[in-house]
Residue, then its C-alpha position, 0 to 999 in steps of 0.5 A: m101350592r102353585k105347580k111351576i112348569y119350566v119351558d125351553g126350545e131349541g131350534t134350527n141347528s141343521v140336523y134336529s131341534r130339541t124341546c124341554v119341559i120341567i115340572d116342579g124342579k123334577q127330571p127334565q123331559v127332553k125331546k129331540h126332533s128329527k125335523d129342523v124347526p125354528n127356534n120360535t116354533a120350538e118354543y111353541i112346542d114346548l108350550h103346547d107340552a107344558l099346557y098338557f100338564a098345567d091346571k089353573d094353579t100352574t105358572i109357566i116360565t120361559d125365557s121366550q120374549l115371543l111367548v110372553g109377548h103373545l100371551t100377555e098381548s104386550g107383544k105386537l104381531r106383524l103381518r106380511t103382505 
């Protein structure tokens, strides 16, 4: 049976940021970060945390278009010059 890990990050509310990882529908693991980070950074923090629990039969589920785009190579990166 495939393991499912749900991830979501929340950033930039001027005080703190939160990240959340849910593994196979169990109790959410919510982390509050004292440092204010942008939302996309919070999403990547979640992905990093999820990979710690993942194995080859894991599906990671996210609502982040940025993560999905970067990981599937369908997203485009813009370089600032």
